[in-house]
N, C-alpha and C positions, 0 to 999 in steps of 0.2 A: 360202791366204789371198790375196786380191787385193792388188796393190801399192797402197800409200797415196800420195796426192798431198799433199805438204807444200810450201808456198811461204812465204817470208818477204819482206815488203816493208819495206825499211829504207834507211838512208843510212850510208855508211862511217864518218862521224865521230860518229854518235849513240851515246852510251853506252847508250841505251835499246834500240836494235835490236841492239847488240853483246851485251847481256844474253841475248837470245833465241838468238843464235848459240852462245853458251857452253852454254846449257841443252840445246839440240838436240844439240850435239856430245858433251856428257857422256853423253847418252842413246844416242848412236850412231844418231840418226835422220837419214836422208838427206833433204835438202831443196833446193829451188831458191831461190836468192837473187835478188831483184829490186831493183836500186838505183834509188831514187827521187830526182828533182830536186825539192826542196821549193819551188822558185820556179816550177815548171811541173809540178804533180802529175798523174800519169797518170790516165786515166779508170778504170783498174782499181782504183787506190787509193781514189779517190773513191767508187767503187761498193761496195767492200768495207768502207770506213769512212766512211759518209756523215754520221755525227754529228760526229765530231771532225776528220775529214779529215787525220789525222796518222799518222805511222809510230811504232812498228812495228805491223804487222798480220801475224798468222799465219793462213794459209788451209790448213785441213786437210780434204781431201776436199770442197772447195768451200764449207766453212763458215768464215767469218772470225771471228777473236778479236782484240780490240784491247786496248791498255794493257799495258805490259811486265810488271808484276807479276802481272796477271791471266793473261797468256799463259804466264808461267813456271809458275804453279799448274796451268794447263790441261795443259801439257806433262808435269808431274809426275804428274798424275792419269791421263793418257792412256797414257803409256809408263811403267809402274810400276817397271821395273828401274832400278838406279842412282838411288835417290831423292835429290832435292836438298832437300826439306823434311824436317825431323826427324820421326821416327815418334811420339815422345812428344807428346801434345796440348799440354802446357804449353810445351815447347821450340818446337813449331810455332807457337804463338800469339806467342811472343817473337820468332821470326824475322820474322813478319808485322809485328809492332809496329815493330821496328827498321828494316825495309825501308821502311815508311811514313814513319818518322822521317827517313830519308835523303832521300826524295822530297819531303816537305813542309817540312822544316826546313833540312837541309844543302844541297840543290840550289839553292833560291832564294838563300841566303846566298852560296854559291860563285859563282853567276852575278853577283850584285851586286858581289862583292869585286873582280872583274877590270875593272869599268867605273866603279866609284865613285872619288871623289877625296877627298884630305885626311882629315878627321876621320870622314867617312862611311865611307871605305874601312877606316880603323882599326877602327871599330865593327864592321863586317862581319867583319873578320879575327879580332877578339876573339871574336865569336860562333862562328865556325867552329872556333877552337881549343877552345872549351868543348864544342862538339858532338863533336869528335874525342876529347876526354877521356871524354865519355860513352860513345862507341863502344869506347874502350879498356876501360872498366869492364865492358862486355858481353863483350869478347873474353877478358879476363883472361889465363890461362896457356894457353889453347887454341892449337893450331896454326892453325886456321881458325875462323871463326864457326860453321861446320858441324861442328867437331870435328877429326878426323884428316884429313878431305878437304873440299874446298871444297863449299859448299852454297848454298842460296837466298840467304842474307844476304850471303855473300861475292860472289856474282854481282851482287846489287843495289848493293853498295858500289863497283862499278867506276867510279862517278861520281868517286870520289876521284882516280883516275888522270887524269880530265878536268881537275880542278883543278891537279894537279901539273904537267901539261904546259902548261896555260894560264899558270901563274905563271912557268915557265921561259921561255916564248915572249915574255912581256911584261917580263922582267927584274925580276920581283918576288921578294922573299925567300920562300923555301919555308916554308910553314906546317908541313908534315909533314917533320920531320927526326928523326934518331936521338936527339938530345939532349933535345928537348922532348916527343916522343911515341914513346918507344922501342918500346912494345908494338905500336902501329899501324904503325910504320915496318917492324918485322920482319915483320908480317903482309903488308904490301904487297910486300916482297921475295919472300916465299914464293909469293904469288899470281902474280907475274910469272914465277916459275920453273916454275909449273905449265904443262905443255906445251899442254893444251887451252885454258886461259885465255889464254896468251900468243899463241896462234894467232889469237885474236879481238881482240887489241889493235890499234888503228889504227897504221899505220906512223908512227913518231915524227916523222921529218923532214916528212912531209906534214901531220901534225897541227900541228906547230910553225908551218909556213907558213900554215896556215889561221887559226890564232889571231892571228898577226901581221897578216894582212890584215883580219880581222874586228874586232879590238880595238885594232890599232896606233894608229889615228888618235886615239882617245880617250885612250890612254896618253901619246901624244906631247904632248898639250896640258896634261899635269899639271905 
């Protein structure tokens, strides 16, 4: 069988491109990683994703696939060993539902919470807490959302780490703690203990510095 060409265009701090790294490494797929400067996007990125002009983009044997959740499904369908989506159709549908919930509900609220002020910020934090309780209801007593091993929804939920690090960098009270959200807190610790997942988490010190530079001025004015 001819050697496959797999490339990933991403940025080190993006939870979306980190999702793809986790999925590929769980599958044992060898790939070339291309770091993009989003202030000066490469001609290759613009060529492979002319519609959205965004990362991540997976290029498999010259064919590009964009959007992180779409890419993850493509990876799972192309390399069928070590499946990350559930086999059961209902459980598979639920994993897709909650992944979409994270991207369309949790992610916008998380971003707003680190730049909002006063009552607006309080409202965003209250919303995030409720969203996390909803995720706890889906996790229940399971080790991971995917069961005994991490899967599609666990990878999609890596955005929670982005929020935790952002709050630490900006001196905000942590929303995710053992007292208020014990089920999700325990899940996060297990996620970070997973060798493959942990390998794809951005270096914390570098991540903290990035958030302080990006959001520090807005926080300082509060």
